[in-house]
N, C-alpha and C positions, 0 to 999 in steps of 0.2 A: 730135495736138491738148495730148498730155503739156508737147512741149515751149514752146510758146508759153504755158502757164500756168508753168511752172518758168520761164520767162525774165521773163514780167509781176513773180510774185514778187519773181525778187531785184532787178528793177529796183527795182520796191518799199523793199526790204529795204534795196535800195545809197546811195539818194538821195532816197526819202521816209518814213525813221524809221518801216518797218512793223516790227512785235515782236510774232510773234504765228503762228498755223497758220494751213492751209491744203487742203480736202482737196476733191477731184472726185470723186464716183462713183455707178456705178450698181450697180444690185443685186446683181451678182456681181464686180465688179470694181474697183479702185482706182485712177480713171487717171491718176490723178497727188496727192500729197501731199507736201508739203514744211512746215520749220521752221526761222525766225527768229531773230533776236537773245534778249533775254535774261532768263528770270525772274523774275532778280535780278541788277538791275545791279551794285548792291554787291561784291558774291562773284559775281560772276559765273558766276550759272549757267543755262545755255541752251536754250533752249527747245527742246521735243525735242513730235513726234506725238502724243501722249497724255497732254501735261501741260495742263491747268484750267485753264480762265479764270472769270472772273466774263459773263456773257451779258446783261446790260442788260436790256435790255428783251424780249431773245425768250423769258422766262421766264412771257411772258406767254401765249406758245402751249402751254405744261402748263399753266397755270391754266385754257384754254378745253377742253384734252383732259378736265381732271378733271371740266371743269360740264358736259361730253357726254355723258359718264359717269352723272353723279349724273341727265342726260335721261333716258338710256337703264331707267337705275332704275327710273325713276316719281317721283321723289324728286324731280324740280321740273324748271319747261316753261318755255319761252324766251320765252313772254308774261307770267309768276309776276311780279308788281313788288318790288321790290328791302325799301323800307318796311314789306312783308307777314312779310317773313322773318328779317332783324333789326332790332332796335333804332335807326331814325333819330327816334324822338321829337324833338323842337323844334332838327330841322336844317331845316339849306334841301333837303335832296333833294329833287324833287320827289317828287309820291303816285303820279305817271303814268310812272315811271322804271321799264323793264320788261329782265330778266336779259338780251335780245338788243340792246337799247339799252345796254347795256354793254361787253358783247360785241365789236359791231363801232363803236366809239366815235362812237356818236350818243346819246348821254345829253343831251350837252349841260350835265355840271353839272360846276362849279368846279373846276383841279385844284387840288394845294398850291401850284404853284410854273408857271408861266403858260410857259411856257415858248416857245409861238409868241408869245408877245407880247417875247418878248427875256428871260426871267426870269429865272436862274438858276438849276437848282437845288442846286445846293451852295451857293447862299445860305443857305439855312432854317437850313443847322448854324451861321449864325453867331453867334446870340443863344440855342437853343438845342441841345446838346449831342448828335453825331449820337447817340453811342451812347445816348440814349435813347428810340430808334424800332428797333425789334426785331421784334413781333406790328402784325400788319394792324390792332388795333383804336386801336397809339400813332397812326397817323395821320388817323383822324380831324377832331385841332384842328384840322389843317390844310389845310380842305378843308372838311367838310361844314354850317360854317357861313359857306360862303360864299354870295354869289346867284351864280345859275344862268346859264353863257353864251346860252340860247339853250332854247327848248320839244322836248323831247326826238321825235326824231324827226322834226325838220325842218334838221337839217342836220349832219354832221362838224365834229367837232373833239375831235384826238387828247387821248385822258387818262389817266394813270397811275392817278387814284385811283380810276376805273371797277373797276379789277381790282385795287383796296382791294378796294371791295365786295364782287366775286365770290369772293376768300380769306375775306370771311367768310362769306358764304353758306356757301360750300363749310365752312368749322368749324362752326358751327348747326347743318346737316343732317347731315353725319358723325359729330360729336360729338369728334372731334380736331385737331389745328393744322393748321393748311393745310401746311407743310414735311413731316407725318407722311405724310400723305393721302396725299400728291403722291411723297414719296421710296417709297410702300410702293408705289400703286393705277399711278405713270405711272413712272417712276424703273425699279424689279426688273422692272415686268411688261415694259417691253420692253429689258429687260438691260443696261440702260445705268449700267453696273459703276463708271464713271470719274465719278459728276455727282452733285452735293452742295450742297444748305444748307449753304456752307463759310462759320463768322463769322475777322474778320479779327484777334479774340481767341482763337481757336484756331491750336495747333498744324494744321499743311495742308502734307500730303505733296506734293508736286507743283505746284504749284499757284504760279501765277503771279499778283506782285505787277504795280499797275497803279498807273505812273508820267504824270504830268499834267502839263505845260507852260510851262513859265517864259519870260514875255516884262520885256522892260529899259522903261525908260521910253518907245523909243522902236517902241516893238511890233516889237520883234526879236526871234526866239527864241536863246534862251543855254543854255536845257538842262531837267533836266523834275526834278521832285520826286512821292513816294509821293500817290495817292490816298484816306489814309485816313481825312479829316476831313472829303469829300465830297457823302458816301452815308454810309446806314445801314452796322455792321457787319457786318447780315449780310441775307441774302434774303427779299422777303417774294412776295406773288402780283401786284405788277406788276413785280420784276427780284430779280437777284441771285443766284439759281443759277449756279452754277460744274459745266460742263460739257466734253468734247473734242468733238473736230470728228468725231470719229466716230460717238462719241457720239447726236451730232447724231445724223448718217445713220440712225443703229440710232432710233431717235425718228419719224422719218417714215417706216421702213420697216415699222415699229410700230404706226402710223395703217394702213397702208396695207394692210397684211396681218394686219387685224383683230384684233392684238392687244386692243389698248386698251376698242372697243366692234364691233359690226356693222359689217355692211360701212353698211347706211344713213347711221351715225353719224360712220362714215368721212368719207365723199360730205355731208355736212353742213357737217364744218370744214376741206374742203379745195378748197369750192365761195361764191365773193363770196356776200354779206348784207346791197349796199347799192344804192339806186337814187340815190342819189349818185355822179357818176361826176367823175374826176380828170383830167386833164393826165399825159401819163408826162414827163420829162424822157429817156427815153429815148430815142431819135430812132431807131436802124436799121432800124424795121420800123414799113410803115404804119398809119394809122389807131392807134394805142396809147396806151391808158389805162390807169389804175389805180382798183379798187372795194376796199370794206373788206368782210373776212369777220369770222371767229370768230378776233381775236388776228392770225389772216394778213390779206395783203393781197396784191393779184393786178395782173396785169401779162396788158393783154388786148389781142390783138390782132385788130381786128375781130372782138373778140365773143366771143371764142374764148378762155380761158385758154391764156398760154402760160406762163409763172412765178407761183409761189405763194411767199411770200417773207414772213421777218419780220427784220427790224437788231433793234440797239440804243446807246444812246452813252451816256456817261457821261465824267465829267473821267478821262481812263486810260484808257478802258475805248469800242471801238472791233471793234462785229458783225454779222457777216451770217448767215442763214440760206435759201438759198434752193432750188429745187426746181424740175424744166423734170418732165411730164409726161411729156410724147411720148420724149421721151427718156430717163425714165427716170434724170436722174440730179439728184444733191444736189451743190450746190456750199457751204461752212461757213467760214468766214473771224473768224476768232476775233485779235483786237488785246491787250495791254496795255499800251500808247500809244500816245501821239495822231496819227491818222493817217488820209487821206483811202481807208480800202477799198472804200464808194463807190464810187467811180471807179475800182476794183483789181477791186469783181466788174463795173461794167461793161462794161471791157473782156473780161475770162473771158463774160459773158456772150451777148456781142458773139459773140465760136464758136464759142457752143453755139449762135447761133441761126442764119447761117452754116451751118454743120454740119450740122445734123440740121430744122433747118426752113424754110428758108430754098428 
């Protein structure tokens, strides 16, 4: 199986602009790992297996794990209303939005960029400099005063800013910054020694730069440029932590093995929590659907969990992290330039399905 994964990654590196790292790992064995392309194109510095990459929205899973810890400690409940935890006076955040609504994307609150409607996230920083967004509270002005899309709990709509509110709740209940809490209670506990919130204006060792595609007037690809103006300079609760493929596996093992919280809460995080079912674009297996959980999404085959995953996408950032419970295998793909890693992942997933599930 290693050869299949290796050939797929090489094809994408040679022909489809894949620059990044990939690891397929069971609890005790690295089935495959590889690194491709450049962490820094200008100086010709190659990516290596422990290069740190921007995770984009995979960061949301760290936020969800932090919320599970606070629930286990009894300082927070899934049914708690967010307006009763943080000051949202005079905003348009509805009073009935709960922690669970925020976790599983059923809150209905407005987002800062309506990406489902075609708005580009990077456009937020055309008139307002991206360096003015460094803390969770800085994002409120971009979404909290917009009308909600729908009544909480009645539909599903992906929301970055739901996780900004969760980050603010973590800060309020712990008395420390979001990044400090997650670093001390998630990264360090799972021994994720190569994971951190790196700022663009810091000296960051062994960290990949991000490169976004440039097209000419005829929509032909002509090259890459740095993505330094496309999103905030440092990650917060919805996006932007830097990690490695190995550390992502450590995170999943930390959840499963009870390092972060008791088994009850591990199961909560690794179980779907949404009655609204979406069709899956992966057609290899029969009766395949997708449901939301707490940050994670779940591919179900005949109503049984096949894959637990979270992906991320920004200009110059493409990431996928998945876990297959029956096979006990994680697949981590981290890329630092625009590339369709989702198709790469689907092909890898198909191999896992045929070997372990069919």
